[in-house]
C-alpha positions as CSV (number, residue, x, y, z in Angstrom):
1,M,0.0,0.0,0.0
2,K,1.3,3.4,-0.9
3,V,1.4,5.8,2.0
4,S,0.6,9.5,1.4
5,P,2.8,12.2,2.9
6,Q,-0.1,13.2,5.2
7,Q,-0.2,9.6,6.7
8,D,3.6,9.1,6.8
9,A,4.0,10.5,10.3
10,G,1.9,7.8,11.8
11,V,3.3,4.9,9.8
12,P,5.8,2.7,11.6
13,K,9.2,2.9,9.9
14,I,11.2,-0.3,10.0
15,L,14.9,-0.7,9.1
16,V,15.5,-4.4,8.1
17,L,19.2,-5.5,8.2
18,V,20.4,-8.9,6.8
19,D,23.8,-10.4,6.1
20,G,25.6,-13.1,4.3
21,P,23.4,-15.0,1.8
22,I,20.1,-13.6,3.0
23,S,18.4,-11.6,0.3
24,Y,15.4,-9.4,-0.4
25,S,15.1,-10.7,-4.0
26,M,12.5,-12.8,-5.8
27,D,15.3,-14.4,-7.8
28,A,14.8,-18.2,-8.1
29,N,18.3,-18.7,-6.7
30,A,17.6,-16.7,-3.6
31,R,17.0,-19.6,-1.2
32,F,17.2,-17.4,1.9
33,S,14.9,-14.5,0.9
34,V,12.5,-12.4,3.1
35,H,10.6,-11.0,0.1
36,T,7.2,-12.6,0.8
37,A,7.2,-11.6,4.5
38,L,8.1,-8.0,3.8
39,E,5.7,-7.7,0.9
40,A,2.9,-8.9,3.2
41,L,3.6,-6.0,5.5
42,E,3.8,-3.4,2.8
43,T,0.6,-4.4,1.1
44,D,-1.7,-4.8,4.1
45,L,-4.5,-2.3,3.8
46,T,-5.3,-2.0,7.5
47,A,-1.9,-1.2,8.9
48,P,0.8,-0.3,6.3
49,V,4.4,0.1,7.3
50,K,7.4,1.7,5.6
51,I,10.4,-0.6,5.2
52,T,14.0,0.4,4.4
53,R,16.1,-2.6,3.3
54,A,19.8,-2.8,4.2
55,H,22.5,-5.5,3.9
56,R,25.6,-5.8,6.0
57,Q,27.5,-6.8,2.9
58,T,25.7,-6.8,-0.5
59,D,22.6,-8.6,-1.5
60,P,23.8,-11.6,-3.5
61,Y,20.7,-11.6,-5.7
62,A,20.0,-7.9,-5.9
63,D,17.2,-7.4,-8.4
64,R,15.8,-4.2,-10.0
65,R,14.1,-3.1,-6.7
66,D,13.8,0.7,-6.6
67,P,15.5,1.8,-4.4
68,P,18.0,-1.1,-4.1
69,P,18.9,-2.4,-0.6
70,I,21.6,-0.3,1.2
71,A,24.9,-2.1,0.8
72,R,27.6,-2.4,3.4
73,F,25.4,-0.9,6.1
74,R,26.8,0.3,9.5
75,F,24.9,2.1,12.3
76,D,27.8,4.5,12.6
77,D,27.9,5.5,9.0
78,P,28.1,9.3,8.6
79,G,24.7,10.8,8.0
80,F,22.7,7.8,9.3
81,D,20.0,8.7,11.8
82,I,18.7,5.8,13.8
83,D,16.0,8.0,15.2
84,A,14.4,8.1,11.8
85,Y,13.2,4.5,12.5
86,D,10.8,3.0,15.0
87,Q,12.1,-0.5,14.7
88,V,15.1,-2.5,13.5
89,W,14.7,-6.1,12.3
90,F,17.8,-8.3,12.2
91,F,18.0,-11.5,10.2
92,G,21.5,-12.7,11.0
93,F,23.4,-15.5,9.2
94,L,27.1,-15.0,9.8
95,R,29.1,-16.0,12.8
96,Q,31.7,-14.0,14.7
97,A,34.3,-16.3,13.2
98,D,33.5,-14.9,9.8
99,G,35.5,-11.8,10.6
100,P,35.4,-8.5,12.5
101,Q,33.5,-6.7,9.7
102,A,30.7,-9.2,10.0
103,S,30.0,-8.2,13.7
104,L,28.5,-5.1,15.0
105,S,31.2,-2.9,16.5
106,D,31.2,-1.5,20.1
107,A,30.3,1.9,18.6
108,E,27.3,0.5,16.7
109,I,26.1,-1.4,19.8
110,E,26.2,1.9,21.8
111,I,24.1,3.7,19.1
112,L,21.6,0.8,19.0
113,F,21.2,0.4,22.7
114,A,20.8,4.2,23.3
115,W,18.0,4.1,20.7
116,M,16.4,1.0,22.4
117,E,16.4,2.9,25.7
118,R,14.5,5.7,23.9
119,G,11.8,3.3,22.8
120,G,13.1,1.6,19.6
121,G,11.8,-1.8,19.0
122,V,13.9,-4.8,17.9
123,L,13.2,-8.1,16.1
124,A,16.2,-10.5,16.0
125,M,16.8,-14.1,14.9
126,G,19.3,-16.5,13.5
127,D,19.0,-20.3,13.1
128,H,20.8,-23.4,14.5
129,E,24.1,-23.3,16.3
130,N,25.6,-19.8,16.2
131,L,24.1,-18.7,12.9
132,G,23.3,-15.0,13.3
133,E,25.8,-14.5,16.2
134,A,27.8,-11.8,14.3
135,L,24.8,-9.5,13.8
136,C,22.7,-10.3,16.9
137,G,24.8,-12.0,19.6
138,R,25.9,-8.9,21.4
139,I,22.8,-6.7,21.2
140,P,21.5,-6.0,24.8
141,R,18.4,-8.0,25.7
142,V,18.6,-9.9,22.4
143,R,21.8,-11.5,23.6
144,S,20.1,-13.2,26.6
145,M,16.7,-14.0,25.1
146,R,18.1,-16.5,22.6
147,K,21.0,-19.0,22.5
148,W,23.7,-17.5,20.2
149,K,26.8,-19.5,21.2
150,F,27.8,-22.9,20.0
151,D,30.7,-25.2,20.9
152,P,30.4,-28.6,19.1
153,G,32.1,-30.4,22.0
154,S,30.0,-28.8,24.8
155,V,27.2,-30.5,26.8
156,S,26.3,-27.2,28.5
157,P,22.5,-26.4,28.6
158,D,23.5,-22.9,27.3
159,N,24.9,-24.4,24.1
160,A,22.8,-23.6,21.0
161,P,21.2,-26.7,19.3
162,P,23.2,-28.4,16.6
163,I,22.5,-28.8,12.9
164,D,22.6,-32.6,13.0
165,G,22.2,-35.5,15.5
166,P,19.5,-36.5,17.9
167,N,19.7,-33.3,19.9
168,R,18.8,-31.0,16.9
169,H,15.6,-29.0,17.1
170,D,13.7,-30.6,14.2
171,T,10.2,-29.3,13.8
172,L,9.4,-31.0,10.4
173,V,6.0,-32.6,9.9
174,K,6.0,-35.4,7.4
175,G,5.2,-34.5,3.8
176,N,2.5,-36.3,1.7
177,S,4.8,-38.7,0.0
178,Y,8.4,-39.7,-0.9
179,I,9.0,-40.5,-4.5
180,D,12.1,-42.5,-5.0
181,G,14.5,-42.3,-8.0
182,R,12.4,-44.7,-10.0
183,G,9.2,-42.7,-9.5
184,R,7.8,-45.1,-6.9
185,D,5.8,-43.7,-4.0
186,Q,7.4,-45.0,-0.8
187,G,4.9,-43.4,1.6
188,R,5.3,-40.7,4.1
189,L,8.9,-40.3,5.2
190,Y,10.8,-37.3,6.5
191,T,12.9,-35.5,3.9
192,F,14.7,-32.2,3.9
193,D,12.2,-30.4,1.6
194,D,9.3,-31.1,3.9
195,E,10.0,-27.6,5.1
196,S,8.7,-26.4,1.7
197,D,5.3,-28.1,1.6
198,D,1.8,-27.0,2.9
199,Q,2.2,-28.9,6.2
200,P,2.9,-26.6,9.1
201,M,4.1,-27.5,12.5
202,K,1.8,-26.9,15.5
203,L,2.9,-24.4,18.2
204,E,2.1,-24.6,21.8
205,V,0.7,-21.2,22.9
206,P,0.2,-21.3,26.7
207,E,-1.6,-18.0,26.9
208,P,-3.0,-15.6,24.2
209,H,-0.4,-12.9,23.3
210,P,-0.8,-10.0,20.9
211,L,1.9,-11.5,18.7
212,L,-0.1,-14.6,18.2
213,T,-3.7,-13.3,18.0
214,T,-5.7,-13.0,14.8
215,R,-8.1,-10.2,14.1
216,D,-11.1,-12.6,14.4
217,G,-10.0,-13.6,17.9
218,G,-8.2,-16.8,17.0
219,T,-4.8,-18.0,17.9
220,I,-1.8,-18.3,15.5
221,D,-0.6,-21.8,16.4
222,R,0.9,-22.9,13.1
223,F,4.3,-22.0,11.8
224,P,6.5,-23.2,8.9
225,D,8.6,-26.2,9.9
226,H,12.4,-26.7,9.6
227,P,14.8,-29.6,10.4
228,H,17.2,-27.6,12.6
229,E,16.1,-24.5,14.5
230,G,17.7,-22.4,17.2
231,E,16.2,-21.8,20.6
232,V,14.5,-18.9,22.5
233,V,15.1,-18.8,26.3
234,V,14.2,-16.7,29.3
235,P,17.3,-14.9,30.6
236,K,18.8,-16.4,33.8
237,D,20.1,-13.1,35.0
238,L,18.0,-9.9,34.8
239,T,20.6,-7.8,36.7
240,Q,23.1,-7.4,33.9
241,R,24.2,-4.0,32.8
242,A,24.8,-2.9,29.3
243,G,26.0,0.1,27.3
244,F,27.5,3.4,28.5
245,G,30.2,1.8,30.6
246,G,27.7,-0.5,32.2
247,K,25.6,2.3,33.7
248,S,22.3,1.1,32.3
249,L,20.3,-1.9,33.5
250,E,19.6,-4.3,30.7
251,Y,16.2,-5.1,32.2
252,P,15.1,-2.0,34.1
253,E,12.6,-2.0,37.0
254,R,9.0,-0.9,37.2
255,D,7.5,-0.4,40.6
256,G,10.5,-2.1,42.2
257,E,10.3,-5.2,40.0
258,R,12.2,-6.1,36.8
259,V,10.1,-6.6,33.7
260,A,11.2,-10.0,32.3
261,P,11.0,-11.5,28.8
262,V,8.6,-14.3,28.3
263,I,8.3,-17.2,25.9
264,V,5.0,-16.8,24.1
265,A,5.2,-19.8,21.8
266,W,6.8,-23.3,22.0
267,A,7.8,-25.6,19.2
268,R,8.0,-29.3,19.4
269,V,10.2,-32.1,18.0
270,L,7.8,-34.9,17.3
271,D,8.5,-38.4,18.6
272,D,8.4,-40.2,15.3
273,H,11.9,-39.2,13.9
274,T,13.6,-42.6,13.7
275,D,16.5,-44.0,11.6
276,E,13.8,-45.6,9.4
277,S,11.2,-42.8,9.1
278,D,13.6,-39.9,8.7
279,I,15.8,-40.4,5.7
280,N,16.9,-36.7,6.1
281,K,18.6,-36.5,9.5
282,Y,17.6,-39.8,11.2
283,R,16.7,-40.1,14.9
284,A,15.7,-37.0,16.9
285,N,14.9,-36.7,20.6
286,P,11.3,-35.4,21.2
287,K,11.2,-32.2,23.2
288,S,9.6,-28.8,23.4
289,F,11.6,-25.6,23.1
290,G,11.1,-21.8,22.9
291,A,10.1,-20.6,19.5
292,V,9.1,-16.9,20.1
293,G,10.2,-14.7,22.9
294,A,8.9,-11.2,23.8
295,Y,10.1,-8.4,26.1
296,D,7.5,-5.7,26.8
297,G,9.8,-2.8,27.3
298,H,7.0,-0.4,27.2
299,L,6.1,-1.4,30.8
300,A,9.6,-0.2,31.8
301,G,9.8,2.9,29.6
302,V,12.1,1.4,26.9
303,G,11.7,-0.4,23.6
304,R,10.1,-3.8,23.1
305,V,12.0,-6.9,21.8
306,V,10.9,-10.0,19.9
307,V,13.2,-12.9,19.1
308,D,12.5,-16.0,17.0
309,S,14.1,-19.4,17.0
310,T,14.7,-19.3,13.3
311,W,14.4,-17.0,10.2
312,H,12.9,-20.0,8.4
313,H,9.6,-18.9,9.9
314,W,10.0,-15.9,7.6
315,F,11.8,-17.1,4.5
316,D,10.3,-17.7,1.0
317,I,11.5,-21.3,0.9
318,N,9.3,-22.1,3.9
319,L,6.3,-20.0,2.8
320,V,5.9,-20.2,-0.9
321,G,8.0,-23.2,-1.8
322,L,11.3,-24.6,-2.8
323,P,13.0,-22.7,-5.7
324,R,12.5,-24.7,-8.9
325,N,16.2,-24.7,-9.6
326,L,16.8,-26.8,-6.5
327,P,16.6,-30.6,-6.5
328,L,13.8,-32.3,-4.7
329,T,14.9,-34.8,-2.0
330,S,11.4,-36.1,-1.9
331,G,10.6,-36.1,-5.6
332,D,7.3,-34.4,-4.8
333,K,7.0,-31.4,-7.2
334,R,4.2,-29.9,-5.2
335,K,6.9,-28.8,-2.7
336,H,7.8,-26.1,-5.2
337,N,4.6,-24.4,-4.2
338,G,4.8,-24.3,-0.4
339,F,1.6,-23.2,1.4
340,L,0.3,-21.9,-1.9
341,D,-0.3,-25.5,-3.0
342,T,-3.6,-26.1,-1.3
343,E,-6.6,-24.1,0.1
344,S,-5.7,-25.3,3.7
345,G,-2.1,-24.2,3.1
346,R,-3.1,-20.8,1.9
347,E,-5.2,-20.4,5.1
348,H,-2.2,-21.3,7.2
349,L,-0.1,-18.7,5.2
350,D,-2.7,-16.0,5.8
351,R,-2.4,-16.6,9.5
352,I,1.4,-16.7,9.5
353,K,1.4,-13.3,7.7
354,Q,-0.8,-12.0,10.5
355,Y,2.1,-12.9,12.8
356,F,4.4,-10.8,10.8
357,L,1.9,-7.9,11.0
358,N,1.5,-8.4,14.7
359,V,5.2,-8.1,15.2
360,A,5.3,-4.8,13.3
361,H,2.4,-3.4,15.3
362,W,3.6,-4.7,18.8
363,L,7.1,-3.3,18.4
364,S,5.9,0.1,17.4
365,P,5.8,3.1,19.8
366,P,2.4,3.7,21.4
367,R,1.5,6.7,19.2
368,K,2.2,4.7,16.1
369,Q,0.1,1.9,17.4
370,A,-2.8,4.3,17.9
371,A,-2.4,5.5,14.3
372,M,-2.4,1.9,13.0
373,S,-5.4,1.0,15.2
374,A,-7.4,4.0,13.9
375,R,-6.6,3.1,10.3
376,A,-7.6,-0.5,10.9
377,L,-10.9,0.6,12.3
378,W,-11.6,3.0,9.4
379,T,-10.8,0.3,6.9
380,A,-12.9,-2.3,8.7
381,L,-15.9,0.0,8.6
382,R,-15.6,0.1,4.8
383,S,-15.2,-3.6,4.4
384,Y,-17.3,-6.7,4.6
385,P,-19.2,-7.5,6.9
386,L,-19.4,-4.1,8.7
387,V,-20.1,-2.1,5.5
388,E,-23.4,-4.1,5.2
389,E,-24.2,-4.4,8.9
390,L,-23.9,-0.9,10.2
391,S,-26.7,1.6,9.9
392,P,-27.2,5.2,10.9
393,R,-30.3,4.1,12.8
394,M,-28.3,2.0,15.2
395,T,-27.3,3.3,18.7
396,A,-23.6,3.7,19.5
397,E,-23.7,0.6,21.7
398,E,-25.2,-1.5,18.9
399,M,-22.5,-0.2,16.5
400,G,-19.8,-1.0,19.0
401,R,-21.1,-4.5,19.6
402,A,-21.3,-5.2,15.8
403,T,-17.7,-3.8,15.4
404,L,-16.3,-5.9,18.2
405,A,-18.0,-9.0,16.9
406,A,-16.7,-8.5,13.3
407,M,-13.2,-7.6,14.3
408,P,-12.7,-8.3,18.0
409,Y,-8.9,-8.0,17.9
410,L,-6.6,-5.4,16.6
411,P,-3.2,-6.3,15.0
412,G,-0.7,-6.9,17.8
413,R,-3.2,-6.5,20.6
414,S,-5.3,-8.9,22.7
415,G,-7.2,-9.1,25.9
416,A,-9.8,-6.9,27.5
417,T,-10.5,-3.4,26.1
418,R,-8.2,-4.2,23.2
419,W,-9.9,-1.5,21.0
420,L,-9.8,1.3,23.6
421,T,-6.2,0.8,24.6
422,G,-5.3,0.5,21.0
423,L,-7.0,3.7,19.9
424,I,-6.0,5.6,23.1
425,P,-2.6,4.3,24.2
426,E,-2.4,6.5,27.3
427,L,-5.5,4.7,28.7
428,K,-4.4,2.5,31.7
429,I,-7.1,0.0,32.3
430,S,-5.3,-1.3,35.3
431,A,-5.9,2.0,37.1
432,L,-9.6,1.5,37.1
433,K,-11.4,0.4,40.2
434,A,-13.5,-2.1,38.3
435,A,-12.8,-3.8,35.0
436,P,-15.0,-2.2,32.3
437,G,-17.8,-4.4,30.9
438,L,-18.5,-5.2,27.3
439,D,-21.4,-2.8,27.3
440,D,-19.2,0.1,28.3
441,E,-16.5,-0.7,25.8
442,A,-19.1,-1.2,23.1
443,A,-20.7,2.2,23.8
444,L,-17.3,4.0,23.5
445,V,-16.1,2.1,20.5
446,G,-19.5,2.6,18.9
447,A,-19.3,6.4,19.5
448,V,-15.9,6.4,17.7
449,V,-17.5,4.4,14.9
450,K,-20.4,6.9,14.5
451,Q,-17.8,9.7,14.3
452,M,-15.9,7.9,11.6
453,L,-19.0,7.1,9.6
454,G,-20.0,10.7,9.7
455,E,-16.8,11.7,8.1
456,S,-17.5,12.2,4.3
457,P,-20.5,9.8,4.3
458,E,-20.8,10.2,0.5
459,R,-17.5,8.3,0.3
460,R,-18.7,5.4,2.5
461,F,-17.4,2.8,0.1
462,S,-14.1,4.6,-0.7
463,R,-10.8,3.0,0.5
464,D,-9.2,6.4,0.8
465,V,-7.9,6.9,4.4
466,P,-7.8,10.3,6.1
467,S,-4.5,11.6,7.5
468,D,-3.4,10.3,10.8
469,D,-4.0,13.6,12.5
470,R,-7.6,13.6,11.2
471,L,-8.1,10.0,12.3
472,A,-6.8,10.9,15.8
473,A,-9.2,13.8,16.0
474,L,-12.1,11.6,15.0
475,V,-11.2,9.1,17.7
476,A,-10.9,11.9,20.3
477,E,-14.3,13.4,19.3
478,G,-16.1,10.1,19.3
479,A,-14.5,9.0,22.6
480,T,-15.5,12.3,24.2
481,A,-19.1,12.1,23.0
482,G,-19.3,8.5,24.2
483,S,-17.8,9.3,27.6
484,D,-20.4,12.1,28.1
485,V,-23.2,9.5,27.6
486,L,-21.5,6.8,29.6
487,E,-20.8,9.0,32.6
488,T,-24.6,9.1,33.4
489,K,-25.0,5.3,33.1
490,S,-21.9,3.5,34.4
491,A,-20.0,3.4,37.7
492,S,-16.9,1.7,36.2
493,G,-14.9,4.9,36.0
494,L,-14.1,4.1,32.3
495,A,-15.6,7.4,31.0
496,A,-13.5,9.5,33.3
497,A,-10.4,7.5,32.6
498,V,-10.9,8.0,28.8
499,K,-11.5,11.7,29.1
500,A,-8.4,12.1,31.2
501,C,-6.3,10.8,28.3
502,L,-7.9,12.9,25.5
503,P,-6.8,16.3,24.4
504,R,-8.5,19.1,26.3
505,K,-10.5,21.6,24.3
506,S,-9.1,25.1,24.5
């Protein structure tokens, strides 16, 4: 989606940095490309983002993208302003042993950490062993939320999982068939290119989290699979210091307690990897391990962090199939198509793309989140089913109930009052004496809906979106009107709390 200059101020700006063989290209040879994931973010109608692509070296498959990825990127390059970005996403491949130029320097770490302290959001990942160590392994918070070090002779529990052997983190789900060299179907066996079919792995999601919640209130519990992933962990020591001569707490306190990272999704190695069933890597020990970790730095006044066990959850080869120039270990040509091969696969892909969007929303500063939420609401009102269901004759509460039923969850937000706290980020629901009920929230959301529907009603079916400033004004006007009505009907204190967060009229 193209973003107008009027909207640009409210659009999250993401710098994506990759290294080694990782590419942004659609080139058939680009086995490790993030093209599909980033394209999903840039074309989403409800919450567009602005992405700048950079490479630590040069993109090995640079295509005719305009503008091309920034080559040989460094955070301390003259003229680079990290404050022009809300988030930095790291997809790291190289190891520290690949040379000093591969790793972030001390000066770059200082620039990055100071920006994280000011609220910058970070996404970081590698793969098995110490892949990604050079780019990510020394970033404060990131360094302790994931295993980045690997010693092939070590039995330490802190050692990252290996590429081979029974202790690897193999999340593959068996493909449909194995076609041998003579064209004979040998049944369902594990092969390497099972990672490129339409069969996802199942995540264990202990509690709903904004990163893994769909707009219709469902849970994102399917991810692309891969035969050797890394591991996300909860830091053992929250008292570490980082940056500025060790003057800053890596995990600062809030109300006397440190805000700790959490694992929000677990992956599983299935128990049927045997020497007979797995002709790819043979036996694997069944286990669960951390797949997605999250640090809610906003609770402590700093930036948020998300880490992933592998970039294969984001790569084209795992989403839209094996490049056609690569040989098939299974002989199953459908694995060139990935999740696009079947209707069920496409449904899985749509939900996985929602995870990407959730990451972009959740890592954004609160004001950018509010702009994304307002735009999501505006778009929902002009899309099925709300464009048919809403009527000017409905009360605000009826409109609010219909809206919450049609789109109960915002991108990157879950739990009670997900709409109000999304539209009004300063609203602290925890400060209320009693939790607001659905009727109260529906009345306030409905009042905002009425205000938005009253904006240019002759363009009810237009997809044109007002500026972020205008959307913010519509939210404030609607919430104020709704609060006036609610104050006479409810004792929850929600109306007063909402009004306290809104701009005062001069």
